[in-house]
N, C-alpha and C positions, 0 to 999 in steps of 0.2 A: 706717477709718483710712488704707487704701491710697489712696483717692480724695483724701483731704485732702492727702497727701504729693504727689500728682500736681499739685494746684493750687499747692502751695508751690514745686515745681520748675519750673513752666511759665514763670515770668518769666525765669528764666535761659535757657531754651531759646529764648524769643521774642527775647531780646536777641542770642543767638548767631546766629540766622537773619537778623534784620533790621538788625544793627549796620552802620552806614555813616557815612562822614564823613571829612573830611581834617583833620589837625592843622594849626593855624596856626603858621607858622614865625616866630619872633621875630627882628627884625633884629639883625645883629651890631653890637656897639658898636665905635666907632673910637677909637683913641688920639688925644689932642690933638696937632694938628700933622701928623697922617697925611694924605697926599694921596690923594684918591679916585681909584681906577683904574676906567675904564670896562670893565665885564665884558661879553663877548658874550652876547646873549640866547640862552637855551636854547630849543630847539624843544620843543613839547609842547602838550597841550590847554589851552585858556584856562580861567581860574578861573570857576567856576559861580556868579557873582554876578548877582543880579537886582535889579529896581527894587522898593524897599520899597513896600508898600501899606498905608495906614492906613484902617481901617474907621470908619464914622460913629459907632459905639457909644461913648458916653462916660459914665462915672460912673453906670452902671446897677446898681441894687441888685437882686440875684437871691435873697438870703436875708436876712431880718431877723426873728429870733425871740429867745427869752429867752437864748440862748447867744451868738450871733454876728450881726454884720452883715457880709455879704460883698458887695462891689461889684466889678463889672468896670469898671476905670478906663479901659482902652483895649484895643484888639485890632488886631494888624497882622501882615502877612507881612513878615519881615525880608529883608535883601538876599541871604540864602542860601536863601530859599524856605520857611523854617520859620515856623510859626504861633506867635505870642507873645500870651498873654493876661495882662494886668497886673491883678492882684487887689489890692484894699485890704481887709484882714480886721481887724475890730474884735472883741475879746473882751469881751462885755458881762457875763460872769459874774464870780464872785469866786474862781475856781480857774483854774489853767493848763489850756489846752485844746490838743489836736492836731487841726487841721482838715485834711481830706484829700479828694482826688478819686481814686477808685479805678477808675472806669470812665466812659466817655463816648462820644458819637457826634457826627458832623458831617453834617448834611444827610441823616440817616437811616441812615448807615453807621458802624458801630463803628470805633473807633481802637484798634488792638492795642497793648498795653503802656502805655496812658495812665495816668499816676500823678502826683500832686502832693501834697505834705505840708508843713505849716508849724505849728510850735508858737507859741502866742501867750500871753503872760503875762496874768493877770487884769487887766482894765481897760485893756489896752494895744491899740495898733494896729500893723499891719505891712503893708508893701508886698512883694509877691512875684510872680514871673513863672512861669507854667506854659508850657512849650514843647512843641509837637507837631512832630516832624521832617517835613521835606519828603517823605522816603521813605514815611512812614506816611500822609500825605495822598494821595500818588500811588497807594499800594496800595489805598486806598479810592476812587480815582477822583474825588477832591474837587478842584474848580476854584475855586468861589466859596463863601465861608463865609456862607451865608444863615441857617443855624440851628445851634445847638449844644445838646446835652443832656449834663449832668454828674450823676454820682451822688456826692453830697457827704456826708461823714460827719464826726462830731465824737467825739473820745475824751477822757475825763476823765484828766488826767495827774497828779493829786495824791491822789485818794481811792480810787476803785474801779478805775481804769484800764480801765474798760469803755466801750463805745460808748454815748453818751447821745442821739445824734440821727443819723438818716440820711434824706436827702431827695433826690429827683431833680428837677432844675430845668432849664428850657430858656430860651434867650434868642436874639435875632435881630440879629446884628451889622450887617446892611445896612438895618435899619429896617422890614423886613417883619414880618408877624405869622403866627401858626400857620395862619390860614385862607388866606393867600396864598402860603405856601411850598410848592412841589411837589418831592417827592423824586424823583430820577432813577431810572428802572428799570434793572435790570441787563441788560446785553447777553449773550446766551449765548456760550459760548466753544467753538470747534471742538475736538472730541475730549473734551469734558467728560463726566463720569460722574455722573449723579444717583443717589446711593446711598439717600437717604431723601427722601420728599416726602409728608408726611402733614398732619393738621390742626394739629399742634404746631410742626413745623419742616421746613425743607428743608436738605439736606446734600449738597453737590456737591464733587467733586474735579475741578478744572479740568485739572490736569496734575501729573505727577511728573517732576522734572528733577534731573540730577546737578550738584551744586555741589562743586567741589574742596575748599572750605574747610569744608563741613558734611556732605556726603554726599548721599543722595537726599532731596529736599525736596518735600513735597506742597503744592500751592497749593489752598486750600480756600475755598469760599463757603458761608456759613450764613445762613439767614433764620429768626429767631425769630418765629413767627406768633402767639404768645400774648401776653397782657397781663401776664405775669409774667417774672421773671428766669429765665434758663436757664443751666445749667452743663453742658458737654459734655466728655467725656474718652475717651481710648483705654485699653484694657487688652488683655493677651494678644496683643501684636503679633508677627507673624511675617513674614519676607521670604523668598520662595522656599522656604517650609516650615521655615526656621530661626527659632527664637525669638530676638528681639533686645532685649526689655525696654525698648522705647522708651516715654517718658512724654510725654503731651500733654494739655492741658486749656484750656478757654476759657469765660469768662463772656460772655453776650450779653444786652444790655438788652431790655426788652419791646418787641416790634414792630420790632426793629432788624435790619438786614442787616450782614454783616461779611465782609471778606476777611482771611484769615490764612494763615500758613505753618506747617508742622510737619515736623520731621526724621523721616523714616521709618526710616532707618538711618544712623548716623554713618559718616564716611569711613573711619575706622580699622577699623570692623567689616566694611566692604565687602571690604577686603584680607584681614582675618583669616578671614572665612568663604569667601573665594575666589569672590565673586560678580562675575562678569564683566558681567552684564546683569540688571537688575531684570525679573523675569517677572510677579510678583504680590506683593501683601502683604495680609495679613488682620489684622483687629483687632475687638475687641468695642467697639462704640460705646455709651457710656452717656450718657443725657440726663436731667437732673433739673430740675424747675421749682418755684419758690417764692421768697418774699421773702428767706429766709435759707438759705444752703447746707446748714447742719446740720439744718434742718427741711424741706428740699425733698424732693419725692417723685419716684421714677423715672417717667419717661414713655416711655423707650425703653431697651432693653438687648439688643442683638442682635449676632451676629457678621456682619461684612461683608467682602467681598473686592473688591479692585481688581485687575483683570487688565490687564496692559500688552499692547497690540496693536501690531503692526508698522506 
């Protein structure tokens, strides 16, 4: 039950670490007859607008079964660098369905916090856009969207409220195919610590940095080497020998690599415990593999230590 709660809380932690973006200011309304006054330009960084990029993929059906027909209508990078996937979803059943994407990857690298959900009435269609933020693409070092893999699920919203289908699908926005797409290898990071590297997975902490808004944040690289889904989580976390009750968890698709972040200790706890400098932190790393989390089996459960060196 404790591990289930960890995965329920992890979405909040991911958002708190990776949240980014500027609010758009709405222009002020002018009263009729008001004369415009030229205001001096304020100095500051330019807006981070980019040239939008449309990918060749158009109206490609990625799922067509007894429940739904899911089509990628278009895919583009918008003027802010975010990836937008435009779906057309048709409910072919006679009950209301909830169609969702709860995990995915781009070019072999997982996208942290990826989620999309849409309810569709029986016999109806709907257009909906799934967005992947520029920051999340940059975290995974993605430059060109040559391949995408999505874990798509369907839930019955009228009778049983249970999942009725789950499928992992891949598509190729540039027109390549599985045989011609080559995933980029990860470049080692100076100062990284390889904590686990076995037949099932590789677990690396690239660095731990202090963020005034969050606290000490670990930059993590994971490679799921298996052909099954993998769930990893922290338990019994301590910093400089103080227990801190940090929670972290992450699902990784089969064969996928992933960059992510985790709060080791929140900024308010740093002051509360009088920690002037992070010397080390320990945690029990648990890894489970299997198609379903509740039926997955442990493949790793050991206490690990990250020592900070000068």
